N, C-alpha and C positions, 0 to 999 in steps of 0.2 A: 393669678387666675383662680376662680372659685373651684371648690371640690363639689362633686355631685353625689347625691345619695342614691346608691344602686339598689336599695331595698324596695323601692317603689318606682320602677321604670315607667309606669303608665303616666306619671305626672309630667313626663317630658315628651308626651305625644302631642301632635298638632293635626288639625284637619285643614287641608288645603282644598282648592277647587280647580278641577280641570276647566278648560275653556267652555266645555259644554255644561258646566255647573255640577258635574258629578263629584261627589266627595272622595277625597284621597287622604288616607291616614298616613302620617309620617311618624314612625316610632323607632325606638332602639331595637336592633336585632337581638334575639336571644338564642341560646344554644339549641333550643327546640326548632329553630328556623333553618338549621344547617342544610338539611336535605332540600328544602324548597329554595333556599338561596342558591345552592349549587345548580339546581334545575333551572333557575332563572338565568344564571350565567350561560349554561349550556344552550338555552333557547335563544340567546342573542345571535344576531347574524354575525358572520365572520368579521365583517367590517366594524360592527359595533364593539365586539370584543377587542379587536385590534386597537381601536381608538381608546377604549377604556383602560387597557393595560399597556399600551404603547408597544405592542408586539403580539405575535401569534400565541394564543392560549385557548384551548378548548374547554377547560374547566380549572377551578382552583385546586392546587395541590392540597392534600388533606391537612397538612400543618398550617397552611395559610388560611384555609376555611375555618379551622379551629380558632385561629387568631382573630379572624373577622367576626366570629360569632360570640366573642367574649369581650364586652365593652370595657374600656378603661385600661387595657393592657398597653403599656408603652404610651399612655396618654392618647390612645387611638379609639375611635368610635365609629360604628357602622349603624346607619339608619336605613330602613326600607320604606318605600312608598307602596301602599297596598289599597286595593279596592275589593268590594264584595262582588263575587261572581257566582251566581246560583247558590248563594248562602255560604260560600267559602271565601276566606281571605286569600287574595292572590297578589303576589309581589309583581309590581309593574315598573319598579325603579329602585335604585339604591344610591347611597352616597357614603363615602368614608372620609373622615376628617381626623387630622392629627394636630394636637396642641403643641406649639413650640413656645413654651413658657419663657424661654430666655429672650425671645424677640417680641413676645406679645402678639404672635401671629398664629393663624390656623390655616393649614394646608388641606385641600380637599380634592377628591375625584368623584365623579358621578356617572351614572348611565340610566337610560330610560328604555324600557322594552320597545323594540322596533315598531310594534303595532300601536303604541301609544305616543310615539314621537309626533310632534306637530299639534299636540292637544294642549299646549301651555303648561304641561307638568314640569318640564325642565326649568322654565323660568320661575315657577312657583317654588320648586325645590331649592333653587339657588337663593331665593329671597328668604326661605326658611333657614338655610345655612347661615345667612347673615344674622338672623335672629339668634341662632345658637352661638355663633362666634361672639356677638356683642354681649350676650348674657354671661358668657364665660370671662369677659373682661378683655377680649382680644381687641387690638387696635387695627388689625388688617386681616384680610382673607385673601388667599391666593391659590392658584392651581396651575398645572402644566398640561399642555395638550400638544398633539402633533400639529405641525404647520399645515398639514393636509386636511385637518379636521375642521372644515369650514363651518359646519353646523355649531360646534362648540364655540368657535371663535366668534361667530355671529351672535350667539346667545350671550356670551360674556360681554361683548361690546354693548349690546342692548341693555344689559344689566348694570352698566356703568363702570366696568373694569378697565383699567389701563393696561397696556401691553408693553413688554420689553423682551429682549433676547434671554433665553435660558442661560444660566451661568455655566452649565456643564455639557449641554447636548444641543448641537445645532439643529437637530430634527424637531426640537420642541420649542414652543413659545410659552412664556409665562404671563399670566394675567393676574392682576392684583387690584384690590379695592381697599381704600382706607375706610375705617369704621369709626364713627363718632356719634353715637346715639345714646341718649339718656335712657335709663331703665323704663321710665313711664312712656317712652316713645317706641319701645319694642313692640311690634304688632302681634307677636305670638304670645298668647295669654300665659301658657304654662311656663314659658321661658322668662317672662317678665318677673314672675315670682322668684326664679333663680337669680335674676339680676338684682332684685331688691334685697334678697338675702345676702348677696355678695357685698352690696353697698353698706348694709348694716354692719357686716363683719369688719369692713374697712374702717367704718366710723368708730 
């Protein structure tokens, strides 16, 4: 899988659209986002936090928050989905993905602000994660969710993921999608550049 240049994070940002047409920016999180990201997690409903972390959690422990806001550590990356509210950038969603180079797969988890659920942002974010995974050279994308999380299960099913039992925890279900997209077919412009660079390096 390809390496990323962390000196210019903006080149890995993408603009998605909510169902209403409103622009949603997806970008890598930065250390300066720590307080706002923590506030985002605190603002989620108890149920949304439980679904996101598979257990009760009111906020991220300091050490975990620090890990979340420094991309590339342990081949892990966090992105935030933001919109402009009264001239200020506001986090309305997030996703974290981990590269498993040995299997050519990427594992992810995501959440959307309760007030923005049902606006098509979750589906758009998952499609963006497919872009990111494909551009990195991954051949599959997967996630785990609680069997009771009907919203996530429904979203994954509509997005073309297949389901199977989780190998270690009966309370969870695993959903996975095989990826086979040529660089020119990757719909996210900034990530197409990364994929083409990877292809040149291989050649």
